[in-house]
Every structure is written in structure tokens, then in C-alpha cells.
C-alpha positions in Angstrom: -7.2 -14.1 37.1 -5.2 -10.9 37.4 -5.4 -10.9 41.2 -4.1 -14.5 41.2 -1.1 -13.5 39.2 -0.2 -10.7 41.7 -0.8 -13.1 44.6 1.7 -15.5 43.0 4.2 -12.7 42.4 3.8 -11.7 46.1 4.5 -15.3 47.2 7.7 -15.8 45.2 9.9 -13.6 47.5 8.5 -15.3 50.6 9.2 -18.7 49.0 12.8 -17.8 48.0 13.4 -16.1 51.3 12.3 -19.2 53.2 14.3 -21.4 50.9 17.4 -19.2 51.3 17.0 -19.3 55.1 16.7 -23.1 55.1 19.8 -23.4 52.9 21.8 -21.1 55.1 20.6 -22.9 58.3 21.4 -26.3 56.7 24.9 -25.0 55.9 25.4 -23.8 59.4 24.1 -27.0 61.1 26.2 -29.1 58.7 29.2 -27.1 59.6 28.6 -27.4 63.3 27.9 -31.1 63.0 31.1 -31.8 61.0 33.3 -29.5 63.0 32.6 -31.2 66.4 34.6 -34.4 66.9 33.7 -37.2 69.4 35.9 -35.7 72.2 34.3 -32.3 71.8 30.8 -33.8 71.8 31.7 -35.6 75.0 32.8 -32.3 76.6 29.6 -30.7 75.4 27.6 -33.6 76.9 29.5 -33.0 80.2 28.6 -29.3 80.0 24.9 -30.1 79.6 25.1 -32.6 82.5 27.0 -30.2 84.7 24.5 -27.4 83.9 21.5 -29.6 84.6 23.1 -30.8 87.9 23.2 -27.1 89.0 19.4 -27.1 89.2 18.5 -27.0 92.9 16.2 -30.1 92.6 18.9 -32.1 90.8 22.0 -31.0 92.6 21.6 -33.4 95.5 21.9 -36.3 93.0 25.2 -35.3 91.5 28.2 -33.6 93.2 30.4 -31.9 90.7 33.7 -30.3 91.9 33.8 -26.6 91.2 37.2 -27.1 89.6 35.8 -29.6 87.1 32.9 -27.3 86.3 35.2 -24.4 85.7 37.5 -26.5 83.6 34.6 -27.6 81.4 33.2 -24.1 81.1 36.5 -22.8 79.9 36.8 -25.6 77.4 33.2 -25.0 76.1 33.8 -21.3 75.9 36.9 -21.7 73.9 35.2 -24.3 71.7 32.3 -21.9 71.0 34.7 -19.1 70.2 36.6 -21.3 67.7 33.4 -22.6 66.1 31.7 -19.2 65.6 34.8 -17.0 64.9 36.6 -19.4 62.7 35.4 -22.9 61.7 31.7 -22.0 61.0 32.0 -18.2 60.7 31.0 -18.0 57.0 27.8 -20.1 57.4 26.9 -18.2 60.5 27.3 -14.9 58.7 25.2 -16.1 55.8 22.5 -17.4 58.1 22.4 -14.2 60.2 21.4 -12.3 57.0 18.2 -14.4 56.9 17.7 -14.9 60.6 18.9 -12.5 63.2 18.6 -15.3 65.8 21.0 -17.5 64.0 23.6 -17.4 66.7 21.1 -18.2 69.4 19.7 -21.1 67.3 23.2 -22.4 66.8 23.7 -22.6 70.5 20.5 -24.5 70.8 21.6 -26.9 68.0 24.9 -27.5 69.8 22.9 -28.3 72.9 20.9 -30.8 70.9 24.1 -32.4 69.7 25.3 -32.7 73.3 22.1 -34.2 74.4 22.2 -36.6 71.5 25.7 -37.7 72.7 24.3 -38.3 76.2 21.1 -40.0 75.1 22.5 -42.4 72.6 25.1 -44.1 74.9 24.0 -47.7 75.5 24.1 -47.4 79.4 22.0 -44.2 79.2 19.5 -45.9 76.9 19.3 -48.9 79.3 18.8 -46.6 82.3 16.0 -44.7 80.4 14.3 -47.9 79.5 14.1 -49.2 83.1 10.8 -47.4 83.7 9.2 -49.9 81.3 9.5 -52.5 84.1 6.9 -50.5 86.0 4.7 -49.5 83.0 1.5 -51.3 82.3 1.6 -51.2 78.5 -1.6 -53.3 78.2 -3.5 -50.8 80.2 -2.2 -47.9 78.0 -3.0 -49.7 74.7 -6.5 -50.7 76.0 -7.2 -47.1 76.8 -6.1 -46.0 73.4 -8.4 -48.6 71.7 -11.4 -47.6 73.9 -11.5 -44.1 72.5 
């Protein structure tokens, strides 16, 4: 009985630490989500697209003028500076206490917001859905049932 009591006591700091980390992460992601307006999200979406188009295997499918790429990189750099040094500085500081990778994870989250902006546009969704014209759903479902 006594060992259970100590085990419970040992778990409390972990529970509260995880809870504090989740709270600070939520505050940071909420701040980032609310701070970025539609135009900024579009610029971020362009940034993701431009970056993906730089991949050697994809570059032949999209030609992006270096001037446009540079303009977008400057915009995104200034946007990140504004977000992390001003608009969302306090939540970033609070989250960094609990997670040393908070800034890195914030960049990932912004990338996710940018991808969300790209992937939820009706024309993008339509283009993504076109593969279904060539997919044999019945064969897939049959294979799932056979197992």
C-alpha cells in the first residue's frame, strides 16, 4: 500500500508537467492560428508550394521566377519575425519552458496551417479526388473483407 502511495506521488509531477506543456502548446498554437489572417495564410501556402517545387523531381512541373521566390521568402521571414518576436512571443516563451523544441514545433505548425490552406481549396480538393476515377474501390473493399 505504501509503495502505491509513493508511486502516485511520483506520477503527479509528470501529470502536471504534461498538462502544463499541453496548456502552453495550446496557447501557442491558438495564438499562431488567430494571428494569421487569410492573406498571410495564402502567402504561407505559396511558400510551401514554392519550396516543394524546388525539389529536383518536382521542379520540371512548376516554373517559379526567382524574383517571386525571393519576394515570398522575404515576406515569410518578416511574418515569422513578427509572430515570434511580438504577436506570439509570450506563449512561445511559456511553451519553451516546458519544451525546448517549441520554436521548431511552431514552424511545423505554421507549415501545417499553410498546407491546410492549400488542401482545402475546392479546386485542389477536386484535383486530389481525380485519382478515384482510376481506383477500383470494389477490389479494395473485397480485399478488406477477405481478411
